[in-house]
C-alpha positions as CSV (number, residue, x, y, z in Angstrom):
1,M,258.2,143.5,258.6
2,R,261.2,144.9,256.9
3,S,260.5,147.4,254.1
4,T,262.2,147.4,250.6
5,A,262.9,150.1,248.1
6,E,260.3,148.5,245.8
7,F,257.6,148.7,248.4
8,D,258.5,152.2,249.5
9,A,258.1,153.4,245.9
10,F,254.9,151.5,245.2
11,G,251.8,153.4,244.2
12,P,249.3,153.6,241.3
13,W,251.7,155.3,239.0
14,I,253.6,153.8,236.1
15,D,257.3,154.4,236.5
16,E,260.1,154.5,233.9
17,V,262.9,152.0,234.5
18,T,266.4,153.1,233.4
19,D,268.6,150.4,234.8
20,V,268.5,146.8,236.0
21,D,268.3,147.8,239.7
22,G,265.0,149.6,238.9
23,L,263.3,146.4,237.6
24,P,260.9,144.8,240.1
25,R,262.6,141.8,241.7
26,L,260.3,139.3,240.0
27,Y,261.8,140.2,236.6
28,R,265.4,140.7,237.4
29,D,266.4,137.2,236.0
30,S,264.7,138.0,232.6
31,G,267.9,139.3,231.1
32,L,266.2,142.5,230.1
33,D,268.6,145.5,230.2
34,P,266.7,148.8,230.2
35,R,269.7,150.7,229.0
36,A,269.4,148.8,225.7
37,H,265.8,149.9,225.1
38,R,264.2,153.1,224.0
39,L,261.7,153.0,226.9
40,V,260.9,150.6,229.7
41,L,257.9,151.0,232.1
42,K,256.7,149.0,235.1
43,V,253.0,148.8,235.7
44,P,251.9,148.2,239.3
45,R,249.3,145.8,240.6
46,D,245.8,147.1,241.0
47,I,245.7,147.0,244.8
48,E,245.6,149.7,247.4
49,R,248.8,150.4,249.2
50,R,247.4,149.5,252.6
51,N,246.8,146.0,251.2
52,A,250.3,145.6,249.9
53,D,253.4,144.4,251.9
54,P,257.1,144.1,251.1
55,H,256.9,140.4,250.4
56,M,254.5,140.8,247.5
57,H,255.3,141.0,243.9
58,L,254.0,144.5,243.3
59,Y,254.2,144.9,239.5
60,D,252.0,143.1,237.0
61,Y,253.9,144.2,233.8
62,V,257.2,145.4,232.6
63,I,256.9,147.0,229.1
64,A,260.1,147.4,227.1
65,V,260.3,149.0,223.6
66,G,263.5,148.1,221.7
67,D,264.6,149.1,218.2
68,E,262.6,146.3,216.6
69,V,260.4,144.5,219.2
70,L,258.1,145.3,222.0
71,T,258.7,143.0,225.0
72,V,256.1,142.6,227.8
73,L,256.8,140.7,230.9
74,I,253.5,139.5,232.5
75,R,253.2,138.5,236.2
76,R,251.6,135.1,236.8
77,E,251.3,134.7,240.6
78,D,255.0,134.2,241.6
79,S,256.4,133.8,238.1
80,Y,256.0,135.6,234.8
81,G,255.4,135.0,231.1
82,T,256.9,136.9,228.2
83,A,255.1,138.4,225.1
84,V,257.3,139.6,222.2
85,I,255.7,141.6,219.4
86,P,257.8,142.9,216.5
87,L,257.1,146.6,216.1
88,D,256.3,146.1,212.4
89,R,253.6,143.6,213.3
90,I,251.5,146.1,215.3
91,A,248.2,146.6,213.5
92,A,246.6,149.1,215.9
93,V,246.8,150.6,219.3
94,R,243.8,151.4,221.5
95,D,244.0,153.3,224.7
96,S,240.9,154.0,226.8
97,V,240.2,155.4,230.3
98,R,237.0,155.3,232.2
99,L,237.6,157.2,235.5
100,L,240.6,155.2,237.0
101,D,240.1,152.2,234.8
102,G,242.7,152.4,232.0
103,R,243.2,149.8,229.3
104,L,246.0,149.7,226.7
105,T,245.4,147.2,223.9
106,I,248.0,146.2,221.2
107,H,246.5,144.6,218.2
108,T,248.8,142.6,215.9
109,L,248.8,141.5,212.3
110,D,249.0,138.0,213.5
111,G,245.7,138.1,215.4
112,P,246.2,137.9,219.1
113,A,245.8,141.2,221.0
114,L,247.5,142.1,224.3
115,T,245.6,144.2,226.8
116,I,247.4,145.9,229.7
117,P,245.1,147.3,232.4
118,Y,246.4,150.3,234.3
119,N,245.3,153.0,236.8
120,G,243.9,155.9,234.8
121,S,245.9,158.4,236.8
122,A,249.0,157.1,235.0
123,G,247.8,158.2,231.5
124,G,250.8,160.3,230.8
125,A,253.2,157.4,230.9
126,V,250.9,155.4,228.6
127,R,250.8,158.4,226.1
128,D,254.6,158.4,226.2
129,L,254.7,154.7,225.4
130,I,252.2,155.1,222.5
131,R,254.4,158.0,221.1
132,V,257.5,155.7,221.1
133,L,255.6,152.9,219.4
134,R,254.3,155.3,216.7
135,E,257.9,156.4,216.1
136,A,258.6,152.9,214.6
137,Y,256.5,153.7,211.5
138,L,256.3,157.5,211.4
139,P,259.0,159.3,209.4
140,A,261.6,161.2,211.3
141,G,260.9,164.9,211.5
142,R,257.3,164.4,210.5
143,S,255.4,167.6,210.5
144,G,252.6,169.2,208.6
145,A,251.1,172.6,208.0
146,A,248.0,173.4,210.0
147,D,244.8,173.9,208.0
148,P,244.2,177.7,208.1
149,Y,240.5,177.1,207.7
150,R,240.3,174.4,210.4
151,A,237.1,174.6,212.4
152,D,236.1,172.6,215.4
153,P,233.9,169.5,214.7
154,H,230.4,169.9,215.9
155,V,229.5,167.6,218.8
156,G,226.8,168.0,221.5
157,P,227.4,169.0,225.1
158,E,227.5,165.4,226.2
159,D,230.6,164.8,224.1
160,I,232.6,167.9,224.9
161,G,235.3,165.7,226.3
162,L,235.9,164.4,222.7
163,L,236.2,167.9,221.5
164,T,238.8,168.7,224.1
165,A,240.8,165.6,223.2
166,Y,240.6,166.7,219.5
167,R,241.9,170.2,220.2
168,R,244.8,168.7,222.2
169,L,245.6,166.3,219.5
170,I,245.6,169.0,216.8
171,D,247.8,171.2,218.9
172,R,250.4,168.4,219.1
173,E,250.0,167.3,215.5
174,P,248.7,170.2,213.4
175,G,249.2,168.3,210.1
176,M,246.3,166.0,211.0
177,R,243.2,166.4,208.9
178,L,239.6,166.1,210.1
179,L,238.2,163.2,208.2
180,N,234.8,162.4,209.8
181,V,232.6,163.5,212.7
182,S,229.8,161.3,214.0
183,Y,227.4,163.1,216.3
184,R,225.6,161.3,219.1
185,Q,222.7,159.1,218.1
186,H,219.8,157.7,220.0
187,L,218.8,154.4,218.5
188,R,216.0,152.0,218.9
189,H,216.0,148.2,218.3
190,R,213.0,146.1,219.3
191,M,211.8,148.7,221.8
192,R,215.2,149.0,223.3
193,L,216.8,152.4,223.4
194,V,220.6,152.7,223.1
195,V,223.1,155.6,222.6
196,M,225.8,155.7,220.0
197,P,228.2,158.3,221.3
198,A,230.0,160.7,219.1
199,S,233.4,160.0,217.5
200,I,236.0,162.0,215.6
201,V,238.3,160.6,212.9
202,V,241.5,162.5,211.9
203,G,244.4,161.3,209.8
204,D,247.3,162.0,207.4
205,D,249.3,160.0,204.9
206,H,250.7,157.7,207.7
207,E,247.9,156.9,210.1
208,W,244.3,157.3,211.2
209,Q,243.4,158.3,214.8
210,I,239.8,157.8,216.1
211,L,238.7,159.6,219.2
212,H,235.7,157.9,220.7
213,R,234.2,156.4,223.9
214,R,235.2,153.0,225.2
215,D,231.9,151.4,224.2
216,W,230.5,152.1,220.7
217,F,227.0,151.5,222.0
218,T,225.7,152.1,225.5
219,Q,222.4,152.4,227.5
220,S,224.0,155.2,229.6
221,R,223.7,158.9,228.7
222,D,226.6,159.8,230.9
223,D,229.7,158.2,229.5
224,L,232.9,159.4,231.3
225,S,235.2,157.3,229.2
226,L,237.6,158.5,226.5
227,A,239.4,156.3,224.0
228,R,241.9,156.7,221.1
229,T,242.4,154.1,218.4
230,I,245.5,154.5,216.2
231,L,245.8,152.7,212.9
232,P,249.0,152.7,210.8
233,R,247.8,153.1,207.3
234,A,250.6,151.1,205.6
235,R,249.4,148.0,207.6
236,I,245.8,148.2,206.4
237,D,245.1,145.5,203.9
238,H,241.4,146.2,203.2
239,L,239.0,149.0,204.1
240,W,235.2,148.9,203.6
241,A,231.9,150.0,205.0
242,R,228.5,148.4,205.3
243,P,225.1,149.2,206.9
244,H,224.9,148.1,210.6
245,E,223.1,144.8,211.0
246,R,220.9,146.0,213.9
247,Y,220.6,149.8,213.8
248,Q,219.3,151.9,211.1
249,H,221.1,155.0,210.0
250,V,224.5,153.6,211.1
251,H,227.4,152.5,209.0
252,V,230.2,150.2,210.2
253,I,233.7,151.0,208.8
254,A,235.7,147.7,208.9
255,V,239.5,147.9,208.9
256,R,241.4,144.7,208.2
257,S,245.1,144.5,209.0
258,G,246.5,141.0,208.7
259,A,244.4,138.8,211.0
260,T,243.0,141.7,212.9
261,T,239.7,143.4,211.9
262,L,238.4,146.4,213.8
263,E,235.0,147.9,213.3
264,I,234.1,151.5,213.8
265,P,230.4,152.5,213.8
266,V,229.7,156.0,212.3
267,V,226.8,158.1,211.2
268,P,226.5,157.7,207.4
269,G,228.0,160.4,205.4
270,P,230.5,161.0,202.5
271,F,233.4,159.4,204.5
272,S,231.6,156.1,205.0
273,E,229.5,156.1,201.9
274,A,232.7,156.2,199.7
275,L,233.8,152.9,201.4
276,V,230.5,151.0,200.7
277,P,231.0,148.5,197.9
278,P,228.9,149.3,194.8
279,G,225.8,147.2,194.2
């Protein structure tokens, strides 16, 4: 079986595409010119290399960020579909990884969300993509002075991964302020025990970022996932909090951006209590 350059380069990693020749062959008739885009990535199929062959279409997605729109080409067997999302219609971005199970979700002001699964070992490329998407609404040269009195948020040893992620984020973006910390909770509902892992909320005048686990509630004590949800503040229409319907001593912060509403459970405190409607 004759090999191809596409097959020879295939692996679990997400590669940047810089010219038409670098596009997977399935997508070369799309008219997409990587040179006219700020960033183009190709996301491989979730198969082991030993199960692949040169005749297969080996890439499930091509992601292209232009000046005004995000274009995603999506493999459907031996053809593909196209999703086009204006950058100013992105309501939120959520990236999460559990071991090698990565998921990038783009929420839109119009409602439908697009989820792109990927191999967790390729997280660096996904972080680059998120950075480029954020540049669409962040001011050029954005910076901020670090808080000289900044202290690490308190989380238990089970959530030390969140603390590490927080430190890395603050090192990259020292102007971010610590807005809320929810420590791990062990909850009971009708004799059923669940865990609400810790979460950390930071933000500035332009966005909120929430560091959390993939699942807000779990029956497992050992959660190896790590997630980041990013909310552009200018696109938030309404923000409120309410007591959780099932669990005592838990507030739910609801964020509505157009047709998308995201809910963030937190331990009640000044941050959430200020958002609870009076009465």
